C-alpha positions, 0 to 999 in steps of 0.5 A, a space after each residue: 550631476 551631483 542630483 543625478 548622482 544623488 537620483 541614481 544611488 536612490 533608484 539603485 538602495 531602493 531597486 536592490 529590493 526588488 532583487 531579495 528573493 523570499 526564501 520559504 522556511 523549512 516548514 512552509 516547504 514540508 507542507 507543502 510537499 505533505 499536502 502534494 502527496 498522494 497518502 492514498 496511492 503507494 509508489 510501488 505495490 507489494 512484491 514477490 521475488 518472482 514478479 520482481 525481474 517484472 518492469 510494467 508496474 500493473 503487470 506487477 501488481 497483478 502478477 503480485 494479486 495473481 501469486 498471492 491468491 494461488 497460494 491462499 487457495 493452494 494452502 486452504 485445497 488441503 484442509 476440509 473447509 470446503 467438506 464443513 462449509 459445504 455453501 462457502 464458495 469464496 471468502 474476503 480475505 484482509 490481507 494486511 502487509 506492514 513494513 517489516 514484511 510480515 503479513 496478517 491475514 483476516 476472513 472478513 463475512 457480511 454483517 449478517 452471515 450467521 451460517 458459518 462458525 467464523 470464529 472456525 475458519 478464522 483459525 484454520 487460516 491462520 494456522 494454514 497461512 502461518 509460513 507464508 513465502 516472503 513478501 516485499 512491503 510496498 514502498 511510498 517514496 523509497 520507505 517500506 510502508 504498511 498496506 491493506 486489501 480485500 482478496 477474494 479466495 475461492 475455497 469450492 471450485 465447480 
């Protein structure tokens, strides 16, 4: 009886170690979460008020890009870009949406582009796009983040 009790006590002492679960540290959990996050994609793209009512993410994204392109083209249509630079029909514009909902527009030209006065085009672009409508920034895990993308803007339509 004493041997059976000692054997039972010994078994219970060693089996408790198998029931212990190792709790990961906060740093390990944080590192694991950081590895799982896709930093190349946002949860929600930037948006404007008109596109907020759409529920489908793809339609919402397309609505935002269409609005942005149309607004930039409309603001640049009243300028003389088409007459000053007759060969220029499309400008690639790097649009940056900051977390505080501010926007930055920067024209991108090919490296071998010497036919255009890039400084003049840049100054016209900045002057025309100064009073741009409010844009809500992109969200990553509920936090506003900076996003950048290239947008083709048509200057001259035939």
